[in-house]
C-alpha positions, 0 to 999 in steps of 0.5 A, a space after each residue: 318814813 318808809 325805811 333807811 337806804 344807803 346808796 353807795 355810788 361814786 357818781 355824785 350826780 347820780 347820788 344826788 338825783 336818786 337821793 332827791 327821788 327817794 326822799 321825796 317817796 318817804 325814804 330816809 336816805 344816806 349816801 357814800 361816794 367813797 367805796 372804801 367807806 361803804 362797809 363802815 357806814 353800813 355797819 354805823 347806819 344799819 340801813 334797811 336796804 343798800 343800793 350798791 354801784 358795782 363799778 367803782 374804785 373798789 368793786 361792788 362785788 367785794 363790798 357785797 361779799 364783805 357786807 354779806 359776811 358781817 353779822 351786823 350787815 349780813 341781813 340787809 338786802 343789797 340791790 346792785 346798780 350798774 351800767 357795765 355788768 349784765 344780769 344774764 352774765 353776772 347772775 351767779 356772781 351777784 347771787 353768790 355775793 349776796 345781791 338780791 336784785 339788780 338794776 341796769 343804768 340808767 334805771 327809771 325812778 319807778 324801776 328803783 323804787 320797785 326794786 327797793 320795795 321788792 327787796 325789803 
């Protein structure tokens, strides 16, 4: 097993597709589609990395800040996935929230795996 990944995204189709891809690549994958449960799940699972959608019913930025402030999750790398925010416009905000890397949807499977490996 390459590591435990928590994916937080309200797009259930995306969760299914990315989960299958990462599981085939040897990762242990856990998913959360309810942003309100993201921090609780991260504390419980203690994943090696978190893939976090930024545009959900609760802002992914808010979730990232919460994760970066908790002793049990502040060390976990966060890779943001977004179809709305751009790297250029939001780089400072993402860095301030503890986000190490970000991908723009739709990201190719190779981009997702590369981002995970770079963030670990």
